[in-house]
All heavy atoms as TSV, in Angstrom:
chain	resi	resn	atom	element	x	y	z
A	1	MET	N	N	0.814	-1.194	0.000
A	1	MET	CA	C	0.000	0.000	0.000
A	1	MET	C	C	0.860	1.262	0.000
A	1	MET	O	O	0.320	2.338	-0.116
A	1	MET	CB	C	-0.910	0.030	1.234
A	1	MET	CG	C	-1.917	-1.097	1.323
A	1	MET	SD	S	-3.243	-0.934	0.154
A	1	MET	CE	C	-4.270	0.243	0.952
A	2	ARG	N	N	2.161	1.094	0.106
A	2	ARG	CA	C	3.011	2.276	0.080
A	2	ARG	C	C	3.075	2.841	-1.343
A	2	ARG	O	O	3.153	2.105	-2.307
A	2	ARG	CB	C	4.423	1.932	0.536
A	2	ARG	CG	C	4.482	1.636	2.005
A	2	ARG	CD	C	5.888	1.297	2.397
A	2	ARG	NE	N	5.874	0.822	3.761
A	2	ARG	CZ	C	6.628	1.328	4.709
A	2	ARG	NH1	N	7.482	2.276	4.431
A	2	ARG	NH2	N	6.542	0.861	5.925
A	3	ARG	N	N	3.033	4.152	-1.419
A	3	ARG	CA	C	3.098	4.888	-2.682
A	3	ARG	C	C	1.989	4.501	-3.665
A	3	ARG	O	O	2.147	4.606	-4.860
A	3	ARG	CB	C	4.466	4.705	-3.331
A	3	ARG	CG	C	5.517	5.504	-2.570
A	3	ARG	CD	C	6.864	5.256	-3.109
A	3	ARG	NE	N	7.520	4.574	-1.981
A	3	ARG	CZ	C	8.413	3.640	-2.094
A	3	ARG	NH1	N	8.823	3.269	-3.241
A	3	ARG	NH2	N	8.927	3.067	-1.047
A	4	LEU	N	N	0.879	4.026	-3.171
A	4	LEU	CA	C	-0.246	3.650	-4.020
A	4	LEU	C	C	-0.826	4.874	-4.721
A	4	LEU	O	O	-1.105	4.827	-5.922
A	4	LEU	CB	C	-1.328	2.963	-3.189
A	4	LEU	CG	C	-2.580	2.525	-3.950
A	4	LEU	CD1	C	-2.205	1.489	-4.997
A	4	LEU	CD2	C	-3.613	1.970	-3.001
A	5	LEU	N	N	-0.966	5.959	-3.991
A	5	LEU	CA	C	-1.513	7.175	-4.584
A	5	LEU	C	C	-0.617	7.684	-5.704
A	5	LEU	O	O	-1.104	8.068	-6.777
A	5	LEU	CB	C	-1.688	8.253	-3.517
A	5	LEU	CG	C	-2.221	9.593	-4.014
A	5	LEU	CD1	C	-3.603	9.422	-4.618
A	5	LEU	CD2	C	-2.247	10.609	-2.894
A	6	ALA	N	N	0.689	7.675	-5.521
A	6	ALA	CA	C	1.616	8.160	-6.539
A	6	ALA	C	C	1.544	7.310	-7.802
A	6	ALA	O	O	1.548	7.836	-8.924
A	6	ALA	CB	C	3.043	8.179	-5.992
A	7	ARG	N	N	1.474	5.990	-7.648
A	7	ARG	CA	C	1.389	5.121	-8.824
A	7	ARG	C	C	0.082	5.327	-9.577
A	7	ARG	O	O	0.058	5.411	-10.798
A	7	ARG	CB	C	1.508	3.659	-8.401
A	7	ARG	CG	C	2.940	3.207	-8.211
A	7	ARG	CD	C	2.962	1.737	-7.973
A	7	ARG	NE	N	2.136	1.505	-6.767
A	7	ARG	CZ	C	2.042	0.370	-6.125
A	7	ARG	NH1	N	2.682	-0.691	-6.562
A	7	ARG	NH2	N	1.307	0.244	-5.040
A	8	ARG	N	N	-1.018	5.380	-8.843
A	8	ARG	CA	C	-2.322	5.564	-9.488
A	8	ARG	C	C	-2.443	6.948	-10.124
A	8	ARG	O	O	-3.076	7.094	-11.157
A	8	ARG	CB	C	-3.447	5.353	-8.473
A	8	ARG	CG	C	-3.480	3.978	-7.836
A	8	ARG	CD	C	-3.773	2.894	-8.823
A	8	ARG	NE	N	-5.153	2.997	-9.273
A	8	ARG	CZ	C	-5.674	2.265	-10.231
A	8	ARG	NH1	N	-4.954	1.376	-10.836
A	8	ARG	NH2	N	-6.918	2.429	-10.589
A	9	MET	N	N	-1.811	7.926	-9.482
A	9	MET	CA	C	-1.864	9.294	-10.012
A	9	MET	C	C	-1.155	9.372	-11.362
A	9	MET	O	O	-1.655	10.013	-12.290
A	9	MET	CB	C	-1.228	10.273	-9.020
A	9	MET	CG	C	-1.393	11.723	-9.410
A	9	MET	SD	S	-3.085	12.292	-9.316
A	9	MET	CE	C	-3.344	12.260	-7.573
A	10	LYS	N	N	-0.010	8.734	-11.495
A	10	LYS	CA	C	0.700	8.726	-12.780
A	10	LYS	C	C	-0.176	8.123	-13.865
A	10	LYS	O	O	-0.280	8.656	-14.975
A	10	LYS	CB	C	2.000	7.939	-12.666
A	10	LYS	CG	C	3.091	8.629	-11.915
A	10	LYS	CD	C	4.330	7.758	-11.861
A	10	LYS	CE	C	5.349	8.330	-10.911
A	10	LYS	NZ	N	6.515	7.452	-10.769
A	11	PHE	N	N	-0.807	7.012	-13.561
A	11	PHE	CA	C	-1.666	6.333	-14.529
A	11	PHE	C	C	-2.847	7.221	-14.932
A	11	PHE	O	O	-3.151	7.378	-16.120
A	11	PHE	CB	C	-2.172	5.015	-13.919
A	11	PHE	CG	C	-3.175	4.307	-14.767
A	11	PHE	CD1	C	-2.780	3.645	-15.915
A	11	PHE	CD2	C	-4.515	4.308	-14.415
A	11	PHE	CE1	C	-3.713	2.994	-16.703
A	11	PHE	CE2	C	-5.447	3.657	-15.190
A	11	PHE	CZ	C	-5.049	2.999	-16.340
A	12	HIS	N	N	-3.499	7.830	-13.954
A	12	HIS	CA	C	-4.665	8.649	-14.249
A	12	HIS	C	C	-4.302	9.956	-14.943
A	12	HIS	O	O	-5.053	10.437	-15.792
A	12	HIS	CB	C	-5.470	8.911	-12.975
A	12	HIS	CG	C	-6.235	7.714	-12.535
A	12	HIS	ND1	N	-5.829	6.933	-11.474
A	12	HIS	CD2	C	-7.358	7.141	-13.016
A	12	HIS	CE1	C	-6.677	5.933	-11.331
A	12	HIS	NE2	N	-7.620	6.038	-12.254
A	13	LEU	N	N	-3.164	10.541	-14.610
A	13	LEU	CA	C	-2.736	11.756	-15.294
A	13	LEU	C	C	-2.423	11.464	-16.759
A	13	LEU	O	O	-2.797	12.242	-17.644
A	13	LEU	CB	C	-1.518	12.365	-14.608
A	13	LEU	CG	C	-1.809	13.156	-13.339
A	13	LEU	CD1	C	-0.509	13.616	-12.706
A	13	LEU	CD2	C	-2.688	14.329	-13.637
A	14	LEU	N	N	-1.745	10.377	-17.024
A	14	LEU	CA	C	-1.446	10.007	-18.400
A	14	LEU	C	C	-2.742	9.733	-19.163
A	14	LEU	O	O	-2.918	10.191	-20.299
A	14	LEU	CB	C	-0.532	8.775	-18.437
A	14	LEU	CG	C	-0.167	8.271	-19.827
A	14	LEU	CD1	C	0.613	9.321	-20.583
A	14	LEU	CD2	C	0.603	6.972	-19.732
A	15	GLY	N	N	-3.654	9.010	-18.558
A	15	GLY	CA	C	-4.945	8.732	-19.201
A	15	GLY	C	C	-5.732	9.994	-19.480
A	15	GLY	O	O	-6.301	10.159	-20.561
A	16	ALA	N	N	-5.780	10.903	-18.527
A	16	ALA	CA	C	-6.512	12.158	-18.712
A	16	ALA	C	C	-5.877	12.992	-19.823
A	16	ALA	O	O	-6.589	13.606	-20.629
A	16	ALA	CB	C	-6.525	12.942	-17.409
A	17	PHE	N	N	-4.553	13.012	-19.881
A	17	PHE	CA	C	-3.858	13.755	-20.928
A	17	PHE	C	C	-4.190	13.178	-22.299
A	17	PHE	O	O	-4.510	13.917	-23.241
A	17	PHE	CB	C	-2.345	13.721	-20.679
A	17	PHE	CG	C	-1.553	14.446	-21.713
A	17	PHE	CD1	C	-1.536	15.826	-21.751
A	17	PHE	CD2	C	-0.822	13.747	-22.665
A	17	PHE	CE1	C	-0.809	16.500	-22.709
A	17	PHE	CE2	C	-0.098	14.397	-23.626
A	17	PHE	CZ	C	-0.088	15.780	-23.650
A	18	LEU	N	N	-4.148	11.871	-22.432
A	18	LEU	CA	C	-4.432	11.237	-23.719
A	18	LEU	C	C	-5.892	11.440	-24.135
A	18	LEU	O	O	-6.174	11.700	-25.314
A	18	LEU	CB	C	-4.095	9.750	-23.667
A	18	LEU	CG	C	-2.603	9.424	-23.534
A	18	LEU	CD1	C	-2.409	7.922	-23.379
A	18	LEU	CD2	C	-1.830	9.955	-24.718
A	19	VAL	N	N	-6.802	11.350	-23.195
A	19	VAL	CA	C	-8.211	11.566	-23.513
A	19	VAL	C	C	-8.449	13.013	-23.943
A	19	VAL	O	O	-9.180	13.273	-24.905
A	19	VAL	CB	C	-9.106	11.183	-22.315
A	19	VAL	CG1	C	-10.530	11.672	-22.506
A	19	VAL	CG2	C	-9.098	9.685	-22.122
A	20	SER	N	N	-7.834	13.969	-23.269
A	20	SER	CA	C	-8.032	15.368	-23.628
A	20	SER	C	C	-7.441	15.686	-24.999
A	20	SER	O	O	-8.047	16.420	-25.787
A	20	SER	CB	C	-7.450	16.293	-22.566
A	20	SER	OG	O	-6.052	16.147	-22.508
A	21	ILE	N	N	-6.271	15.139	-25.307
A	21	ILE	CA	C	-5.673	15.336	-26.633
A	21	ILE	C	C	-6.570	14.706	-27.704
A	21	ILE	O	O	-6.793	15.289	-28.770
A	21	ILE	CB	C	-4.248	14.747	-26.692
A	21	ILE	CG1	C	-3.313	15.546	-25.794
A	21	ILE	CG2	C	-3.713	14.703	-28.106
A	21	ILE	CD1	C	-3.109	16.977	-26.219
A	22	GLY	N	N	-7.110	13.533	-27.424
A	22	GLY	CA	C	-8.010	12.873	-28.372
A	22	GLY	C	C	-9.274	13.674	-28.621
A	22	GLY	O	O	-9.712	13.824	-29.767
A	23	CYS	N	N	-9.857	14.221	-27.567
A	23	CYS	CA	C	-11.069	15.025	-27.713
A	23	CYS	C	C	-10.796	16.307	-28.499
A	23	CYS	O	O	-11.597	16.704	-29.348
A	23	CYS	CB	C	-11.644	15.377	-26.350
A	23	CYS	SG	S	-12.403	13.976	-25.521
A	24	ALA	N	N	-9.670	16.943	-28.213
A	24	ALA	CA	C	-9.313	18.161	-28.946
A	24	ALA	C	C	-9.101	17.868	-30.428
A	24	ALA	O	O	-9.534	18.643	-31.293
A	24	ALA	CB	C	-8.058	18.783	-28.346
A	25	THR	N	N	-8.458	16.759	-30.738
A	25	THR	CA	C	-8.229	16.382	-32.134
A	25	THR	C	C	-9.544	16.072	-32.837
A	25	THR	O	O	-9.768	16.515	-33.971
A	25	THR	CB	C	-7.292	15.162	-32.204
A	25	THR	OG1	O	-6.077	15.477	-31.517
A	25	THR	CG2	C	-6.980	14.784	-33.626
A	26	LEU	N	N	-10.411	15.318	-32.176
A	26	LEU	CA	C	-11.715	15.012	-32.766
A	26	LEU	C	C	-12.534	16.275	-33.006
A	26	LEU	O	O	-13.197	16.407	-34.032
A	26	LEU	CB	C	-12.487	14.049	-31.880
A	26	LEU	CG	C	-12.000	12.611	-31.884
A	26	LEU	CD1	C	-12.760	11.800	-30.841
A	26	LEU	CD2	C	-12.176	11.991	-33.252
A	27	TYR	N	N	-12.488	17.219	-32.076
A	27	TYR	CA	C	-13.220	18.470	-32.253
A	27	TYR	C	C	-12.672	19.254	-33.433
A	27	TYR	O	O	-13.428	19.766	-34.251
A	27	TYR	CB	C	-13.155	19.319	-30.982
A	27	TYR	CG	C	-13.887	20.627	-31.140
A	27	TYR	CD1	C	-15.261	20.687	-30.997
A	27	TYR	CD2	C	-13.200	21.793	-31.460
A	27	TYR	CE1	C	-15.948	21.878	-31.153
A	27	TYR	CE2	C	-13.868	22.986	-31.627
A	27	TYR	CZ	C	-15.239	23.032	-31.478
A	27	TYR	OH	O	-15.904	24.211	-31.661
A	28	LYS	N	N	-11.345	19.340	-33.517
A	28	LYS	CA	C	-10.730	20.122	-34.596
A	28	LYS	C	C	-11.094	19.569	-35.957
A	28	LYS	O	O	-11.502	20.308	-36.849
A	28	LYS	CB	C	-9.218	20.158	-34.427
A	28	LYS	CG	C	-8.520	20.901	-35.562
A	28	LYS	CD	C	-7.061	21.056	-35.314
A	28	LYS	CE	C	-6.285	21.660	-36.438
A	28	LYS	NZ	N	-6.903	22.704	-37.196
A	29	PHE	N	N	-10.942	18.267	-36.133
A	29	PHE	CA	C	-11.165	17.684	-37.450
A	29	PHE	C	C	-12.619	17.276	-37.691
A	29	PHE	O	O	-13.035	17.133	-38.842
A	29	PHE	CB	C	-10.245	16.483	-37.657
A	29	PHE	CG	C	-8.800	16.885	-37.740
A	29	PHE	CD1	C	-7.908	16.524	-36.751
A	29	PHE	CD2	C	-8.336	17.631	-38.803
A	29	PHE	CE1	C	-6.584	16.894	-36.816
A	29	PHE	CE2	C	-7.013	18.017	-38.879
A	29	PHE	CZ	C	-6.131	17.649	-37.884
A	30	GLY	N	N	-13.388	17.114	-36.649
A	30	GLY	CA	C	-14.777	16.712	-36.818
A	30	GLY	C	C	-15.757	17.862	-36.846
A	30	GLY	O	O	-16.818	17.765	-37.450
A	31	ILE	N	N	-15.409	18.990	-36.196
A	31	ILE	CA	C	-16.349	20.103	-36.100
A	31	ILE	C	C	-15.769	21.402	-36.649
A	31	ILE	O	O	-16.379	22.055	-37.498
A	31	ILE	CB	C	-16.797	20.299	-34.638
A	31	ILE	CG1	C	-17.563	19.069	-34.181
A	31	ILE	CG2	C	-17.636	21.552	-34.483
A	31	ILE	CD1	C	-17.909	19.060	-32.730
A	32	ALA	N	N	-14.585	21.789	-36.179
A	32	ALA	CA	C	-14.044	23.106	-36.524
A	32	ALA	C	C	-13.666	23.218	-38.000
A	32	ALA	O	O	-14.018	24.213	-38.654
A	32	ALA	CB	C	-12.841	23.424	-35.646
A	33	GLU	N	N	-12.959	22.248	-38.536
A	33	GLU	CA	C	-12.539	22.320	-39.938
A	33	GLU	C	C	-13.738	22.295	-40.893
A	33	GLU	O	O	-13.802	23.124	-41.799
A	33	GLU	CB	C	-11.564	21.193	-40.256
A	33	GLU	CG	C	-10.203	21.353	-39.605
A	33	GLU	CD	C	-9.433	22.539	-40.142
A	33	GLU	OE1	O	-9.544	22.847	-41.337
A	33	GLU	OE2	O	-8.710	23.170	-39.346
A	34	PRO	N	N	-14.703	21.375	-40.739
A	34	PRO	CA	C	-15.866	21.429	-41.637
A	34	PRO	C	C	-16.650	22.732	-41.523
A	34	PRO	O	O	-17.169	23.245	-42.516
A	34	PRO	CB	C	-16.722	20.240	-41.186
A	34	PRO	CG	C	-15.774	19.301	-40.552
A	34	PRO	CD	C	-14.738	20.156	-39.918
A	35	ARG	N	N	-16.739	23.274	-40.318
A	35	ARG	CA	C	-17.440	24.546	-40.129
A	35	ARG	C	C	-16.720	25.674	-40.860
A	35	ARG	O	O	-17.357	26.497	-41.526
A	35	ARG	CB	C	-17.540	24.848	-38.639
A	35	ARG	CG	C	-18.352	26.076	-38.334
A	35	ARG	CD	C	-18.413	26.330	-36.856
A	35	ARG	NE	N	-19.203	25.296	-36.201
A	35	ARG	CZ	C	-19.285	25.153	-34.898
A	35	ARG	NH1	N	-18.619	25.954	-34.094
A	35	ARG	NH2	N	-20.032	24.207	-34.377
A	36	ASN	N	N	-15.395	25.716	-40.750
A	36	ASN	CA	C	-14.627	26.748	-41.443
A	36	ASN	C	C	-14.781	26.624	-42.956
A	36	ASN	O	O	-14.901	27.632	-43.658
A	36	ASN	CB	C	-13.154	26.677	-41.058
A	36	ASN	CG	C	-12.906	27.183	-39.657
A	36	ASN	OD1	O	-13.730	27.902	-39.098
A	36	ASN	ND2	N	-11.791	26.809	-39.073
A	37	ARG	N	N	-14.764	25.390	-43.468
A	37	ARG	CA	C	-14.943	25.186	-44.912
A	37	ARG	C	C	-16.340	25.625	-45.348
A	37	ARG	O	O	-16.501	26.224	-46.417
A	37	ARG	CB	C	-14.720	23.724	-45.279
A	37	ARG	CG	C	-13.258	23.407	-45.472
A	37	ARG	CD	C	-13.052	22.000	-46.010
A	37	ARG	NE	N	-12.588	21.185	-44.883
A	37	ARG	CZ	C	-13.177	20.121	-44.408
A	37	ARG	NH1	N	-14.260	19.655	-44.973
A	37	ARG	NH2	N	-12.681	19.475	-43.374
A	38	ALA	N	N	-17.357	25.343	-44.536
A	38	ALA	CA	C	-18.725	25.738	-44.880
A	38	ALA	C	C	-18.869	27.258	-44.902
A	38	ALA	O	O	-19.509	27.815	-45.811
A	38	ALA	CB	C	-19.713	25.133	-43.891
A	39	TYR	N	N	-18.281	27.945	-43.931
A	39	TYR	CA	C	-18.313	29.405	-43.929
A	39	TYR	C	C	-17.594	29.967	-45.150
A	39	TYR	O	O	-18.079	30.904	-45.794
A	39	TYR	CB	C	-17.682	29.970	-42.660
A	39	TYR	CG	C	-18.603	29.991	-41.471
A	39	TYR	CD1	C	-18.272	29.317	-40.308
A	39	TYR	CD2	C	-19.798	30.694	-41.491
A	39	TYR	CE1	C	-19.105	29.327	-39.208
A	39	TYR	CE2	C	-20.637	30.723	-40.398
A	39	TYR	CZ	C	-20.284	30.039	-39.259
A	39	TYR	OH	O	-21.117	30.057	-38.168
A	40	ALA	N	N	-16.433	29.430	-45.465
A	40	ALA	CA	C	-15.678	29.915	-46.627
A	40	ALA	C	C	-16.469	29.705	-47.910
A	40	ALA	O	O	-16.521	30.593	-48.778
A	40	ALA	CB	C	-14.332	29.206	-46.711
A	41	GLU	N	N	-17.106	28.563	-48.055
A	41	GLU	CA	C	-17.906	28.278	-49.251
A	41	GLU	C	C	-19.109	29.216	-49.346
A	41	GLU	O	O	-19.451	29.684	-50.425
A	41	GLU	CB	C	-18.368	26.820	-49.215
A	41	GLU	CG	C	-19.060	26.373	-50.457
A	41	GLU	CD	C	-18.171	26.370	-51.680
A	41	GLU	OE1	O	-16.956	26.131	-51.545
A	41	GLU	OE2	O	-18.695	26.631	-52.787
A	42	PHE	N	N	-19.750	29.502	-48.214
A	42	PHE	CA	C	-20.904	30.396	-48.210
A	42	PHE	C	C	-20.504	31.807	-48.622
A	42	PHE	O	O	-21.176	32.446	-49.432
A	42	PHE	CB	C	-21.547	30.420	-46.816
A	42	PHE	CG	C	-22.657	31.418	-46.686
A	42	PHE	CD1	C	-23.909	31.152	-47.209
A	42	PHE	CD2	C	-22.444	32.625	-46.029
A	42	PHE	CE1	C	-24.939	32.075	-47.089
A	42	PHE	CE2	C	-23.458	33.545	-45.897
A	42	PHE	CZ	C	-24.717	33.271	-46.429
A	43	TYR	N	N	-19.405	32.313	-48.073
A	43	TYR	CA	C	-19.019	33.698	-48.346
A	43	TYR	C	C	-18.329	33.886	-49.682
A	43	TYR	O	O	-18.102	35.021	-50.093
A	43	TYR	CB	C	-18.147	34.238	-47.205
A	43	TYR	CG	C	-18.990	34.619	-46.007
A	43	TYR	CD1	C	-18.937	33.880	-44.840
A	43	TYR	CD2	C	-19.875	35.683	-46.069
A	43	TYR	CE1	C	-19.720	34.220	-43.755
A	43	TYR	CE2	C	-20.668	36.028	-44.990
A	43	TYR	CZ	C	-20.579	35.289	-43.839
A	43	TYR	OH	O	-21.371	35.627	-42.772
A	44	LYS	N	N	-18.026	32.817	-50.419
A	44	LYS	CA	C	-17.487	32.965	-51.769
A	44	LYS	C	C	-18.531	33.576	-52.694
A	44	LYS	O	O	-18.203	34.374	-53.573
A	44	LYS	CB	C	-17.051	31.610	-52.331
A	44	LYS	CG	C	-15.721	31.143	-51.837
A	44	LYS	CD	C	-15.372	29.813	-52.478
A	44	LYS	CE	C	-14.091	29.265	-51.888
A	44	LYS	NZ	N	-13.787	27.930	-52.425
A	45	SER	N	N	-19.787	33.187	-52.517
A	45	SER	CA	C	-20.835	33.653	-53.423
A	45	SER	C	C	-21.859	34.547	-52.720
A	45	SER	O	O	-22.922	34.806	-53.280
A	45	SER	CB	C	-21.550	32.445	-54.038
A	45	SER	OG	O	-22.162	31.685	-53.023
A	46	TYR	N	N	-21.584	35.012	-51.532
A	46	TYR	CA	C	-22.545	35.823	-50.781
A	46	TYR	C	C	-22.490	37.268	-51.243
A	46	TYR	O	O	-21.432	37.882	-51.338
A	46	TYR	CB	C	-22.227	35.742	-49.284
A	46	TYR	CG	C	-23.145	36.569	-48.426
A	46	TYR	CD1	C	-24.485	36.246	-48.306
A	46	TYR	CD2	C	-22.668	37.669	-47.726
A	46	TYR	CE1	C	-25.325	36.994	-47.521
A	46	TYR	CE2	C	-23.497	38.418	-46.939
A	46	TYR	CZ	C	-24.837	38.083	-46.834
A	46	TYR	OH	O	-25.665	38.824	-46.046
A	47	ASP	N	N	-23.646	37.809	-51.556
A	47	ASP	CA	C	-23.768	39.208	-51.955
A	47	ASP	C	C	-24.614	39.927	-50.903
A	47	ASP	O	O	-25.836	39.746	-50.854
A	47	ASP	CB	C	-24.422	39.307	-53.329
A	47	ASP	CG	C	-24.499	40.740	-53.845
A	47	ASP	OD1	O	-23.810	41.615	-53.281
A	47	ASP	OD2	O	-25.256	40.963	-54.804
A	48	PRO	N	N	-23.979	40.733	-50.050
A	48	PRO	CA	C	-24.748	41.364	-48.972
A	48	PRO	C	C	-25.786	42.362	-49.476
A	48	PRO	O	O	-26.848	42.503	-48.879
A	48	PRO	CB	C	-23.680	42.045	-48.111
A	48	PRO	CG	C	-22.471	42.127	-48.949
A	48	PRO	CD	C	-22.560	41.037	-49.955
A	49	MET	N	N	-25.512	43.029	-50.587
A	49	MET	CA	C	-26.490	43.992	-51.101
A	49	MET	C	C	-27.738	43.280	-51.621
A	49	MET	O	O	-28.859	43.746	-51.435
A	49	MET	CB	C	-25.865	44.855	-52.198
A	49	MET	CG	C	-24.853	45.850	-51.660
A	49	MET	SD	S	-25.502	46.879	-50.320
A	49	MET	CE	C	-26.737	47.821	-51.154
A	50	LYS	N	N	-27.552	42.137	-52.253
A	50	LYS	CA	C	-28.695	41.358	-52.736
A	50	LYS	C	C	-29.530	40.861	-51.549
A	50	LYS	O	O	-30.762	40.910	-51.582
A	50	LYS	CB	C	-28.191	40.180	-53.563
A	50	LYS	CG	C	-29.263	39.333	-54.139
A	50	LYS	CD	C	-28.664	38.193	-54.952
A	50	LYS	CE	C	-29.719	37.219	-55.406
A	50	LYS	NZ	N	-29.142	36.060	-56.076
A	51	ASP	N	N	-28.860	40.427	-50.504
A	51	ASP	CA	C	-29.542	39.972	-49.297
A	51	ASP	C	C	-30.284	41.133	-48.632
A	51	ASP	O	O	-31.428	40.981	-48.176
A	51	ASP	CB	C	-28.533	39.349	-48.344
A	51	ASP	CG	C	-29.170	38.461	-47.308
A	51	ASP	OD1	O	-30.247	37.894	-47.584
A	51	ASP	OD2	O	-28.580	38.322	-46.218
A	52	PHE	N	N	-29.647	42.306	-48.593
A	52	PHE	CA	C	-30.285	43.492	-48.022
A	52	PHE	C	C	-31.540	43.868	-48.805
A	52	PHE	O	O	-32.581	44.173	-48.220
A	52	PHE	CB	C	-29.299	44.662	-47.993
A	52	PHE	CG	C	-29.937	45.968	-47.618
A	52	PHE	CD1	C	-30.329	46.212	-46.323
A	52	PHE	CD2	C	-30.152	46.950	-48.575
A	52	PHE	CE1	C	-30.923	47.412	-45.977
A	52	PHE	CE2	C	-30.744	48.136	-48.248
A	52	PHE	CZ	C	-31.131	48.377	-46.943
A	53	GLU	N	N	-31.437	43.845	-50.123
A	53	GLU	CA	C	-32.594	44.195	-50.952
A	53	GLU	C	C	-33.744	43.203	-50.749
A	53	GLU	O	O	-34.912	43.593	-50.728
A	53	GLU	CB	C	-32.191	44.258	-52.427
A	53	GLU	CG	C	-31.263	45.410	-52.766
A	53	GLU	CD	C	-31.870	46.781	-52.487
A	53	GLU	OE1	O	-33.108	46.940	-52.597
A	53	GLU	OE2	O	-31.106	47.695	-52.139
A	54	ALA	N	N	-33.418	41.921	-50.604
A	54	ALA	CA	C	-34.461	40.918	-50.372
A	54	ALA	C	C	-35.139	41.148	-49.021
A	54	ALA	O	O	-36.370	41.050	-48.905
A	54	ALA	CB	C	-33.858	39.519	-50.436
A	55	MET	N	N	-34.361	41.463	-47.983
A	55	MET	CA	C	-34.945	41.728	-46.669
A	55	MET	C	C	-35.744	43.027	-46.682
A	55	MET	O	O	-36.789	43.138	-46.046
A	55	MET	CB	C	-33.853	41.773	-45.606
A	55	MET	CG	C	-33.297	40.417	-45.254
A	55	MET	SD	S	-32.222	40.435	-43.824
A	55	MET	CE	C	-30.733	41.124	-44.519
A	56	LYS	N	N	-35.254	44.019	-47.430
A	56	LYS	CA	C	-35.959	45.290	-47.537
A	56	LYS	C	C	-37.303	45.092	-48.242
A	56	LYS	O	O	-38.317	45.626	-47.809
A	56	LYS	CB	C	-35.086	46.275	-48.318
A	56	LYS	CG	C	-35.648	47.643	-48.460
A	56	LYS	CD	C	-34.648	48.524	-49.176
A	56	LYS	CE	C	-35.278	49.777	-49.692
A	56	LYS	NZ	N	-34.338	50.593	-50.460
A	57	ALA	N	N	-37.310	44.284	-49.298
A	57	ALA	CA	C	-38.550	44.012	-50.021
A	57	ALA	C	C	-39.531	43.213	-49.148
A	57	ALA	O	O	-40.753	43.351	-49.295
A	57	ALA	CB	C	-38.249	43.251	-51.305
A	58	ALA	N	N	-39.023	42.403	-48.238
A	58	ALA	CA	C	-39.887	41.625	-47.360
A	58	ALA	C	C	-40.423	42.458	-46.193
A	58	ALA	O	O	-41.295	41.993	-45.457
A	58	ALA	CB	C	-39.126	40.416	-46.823
A	59	GLY	N	N	-39.903	43.677	-46.005
A	59	GLY	CA	C	-40.376	44.550	-44.937
A	59	GLY	C	C	-39.759	44.258	-43.583
A	59	GLY	O	O	-40.372	44.517	-42.554
A	60	VAL	N	N	-38.552	43.732	-43.573
A	60	VAL	CA	C	-37.883	43.390	-42.319
A	60	VAL	C	C	-37.424	44.641	-41.584
A	60	VAL	O	O	-37.501	44.719	-40.359
A	60	VAL	CB	C	-36.696	42.435	-42.592
A	60	VAL	CG1	C	-35.886	42.196	-41.342
A	60	VAL	CG2	C	-37.187	41.132	-43.186
A	61	PHE	N	N	-36.955	45.637	-42.314
A	61	PHE	CA	C	-36.374	46.841	-41.703
A	61	PHE	C	C	-37.407	47.941	-41.566
A	61	PHE	O	O	-38.159	48.223	-42.489
A	61	PHE	CB	C	-35.208	47.347	-42.557
A	61	PHE	CG	C	-34.121	46.341	-42.750
A	61	PHE	CD1	C	-33.838	45.857	-44.006
A	61	PHE	CD2	C	-33.390	45.879	-41.677
A	61	PHE	CE1	C	-32.833	44.934	-44.186
A	61	PHE	CE2	C	-32.392	44.957	-41.841
A	61	PHE	CZ	C	-32.118	44.468	-43.111
A	62	GLU	N	N	-37.402	48.603	-40.417
A	62	GLU	CA	C	-38.290	49.745	-40.225
A	62	GLU	C	C	-37.703	51.007	-40.860
A	62	GLU	O	O	-38.435	51.868	-41.319
A	62	GLU	CB	C	-38.503	50.003	-38.730
A	62	GLU	CG	C	-39.323	48.944	-38.042
A	62	GLU	CD	C	-39.535	49.247	-36.576
A	62	GLU	OE1	O	-39.232	50.370	-36.135
A	62	GLU	OE2	O	-39.994	48.341	-35.870
A	63	CYS	N	N	-36.379	51.104	-40.888
A	63	CYS	CA	C	-35.730	52.311	-41.394
A	63	CYS	C	C	-35.682	52.339	-42.927
A	63	CYS	O	O	-35.452	53.388	-43.507
A	63	CYS	CB	C	-34.331	52.440	-40.827
A	63	CYS	SG	S	-33.241	51.099	-41.316
A	64	ALA	N	N	-35.895	51.207	-43.573
A	64	ALA	CA	C	-35.884	51.146	-45.032
A	64	ALA	C	C	-37.160	50.452	-45.498
A	64	ALA	O	O	-37.192	49.240	-45.665
A	64	ALA	CB	C	-34.652	50.383	-45.521
A	65	PRO	N	N	-38.227	51.220	-45.666
A	65	PRO	CA	C	-39.510	50.598	-46.042
A	65	PRO	C	C	-39.452	50.000	-47.440
A	65	PRO	O	O	-38.699	50.464	-48.296
A	65	PRO	CB	C	-40.506	51.762	-45.967
A	65	PRO	CG	C	-39.697	52.985	-46.092
A	65	PRO	CD	C	-38.330	52.669	-45.548
A	66	PRO	N	N	-40.278	48.988	-47.702
A	66	PRO	CA	C	-40.266	48.375	-49.047
A	66	PRO	C	C	-40.847	49.336	-50.066
A	66	PRO	O	O	-41.664	50.204	-49.754
A	66	PRO	CB	C	-41.150	47.144	-48.886
A	66	PRO	CG	C	-41.976	47.395	-47.681
A	66	PRO	CD	C	-41.179	48.300	-46.808
A	67	LYS	N	N	-40.441	49.160	-51.278
A	67	LYS	CA	C	-40.928	50.052	-52.348
A	67	LYS	C	C	-42.238	49.563	-52.893
A	67	LYS	O	O	-42.564	48.453	-52.965
A	67	LYS	CB	C	-39.909	50.122	-53.480
A	67	LYS	CG	C	-38.653	50.842	-53.054
A	67	LYS	CD	C	-37.672	50.918	-54.192
A	67	LYS	CE	C	-36.441	51.665	-53.733
A	67	LYS	NZ	N	-35.447	51.757	-54.766
C-alpha cells in the first residue's frame, strides 16, 4: 500500500492527458474544420447587397420601407 496514490496518479494523469488530446483532435477535425470550410464556401458567393434588398422588399427593416 506504500506509494499507491503516486502510482495511481501517474496512470490517471497520463490517461486524462491522452483523452483530452483525443477530444481536442476530434473536435478540430470533426467540427471546426468542416465549419470553417462551410463558412468559406458560403461567403465565396454571398452578396450582402442582394440579401439586403431581399430583406428590404420583405419589410424586415423599419428604417428602409419596401418600395
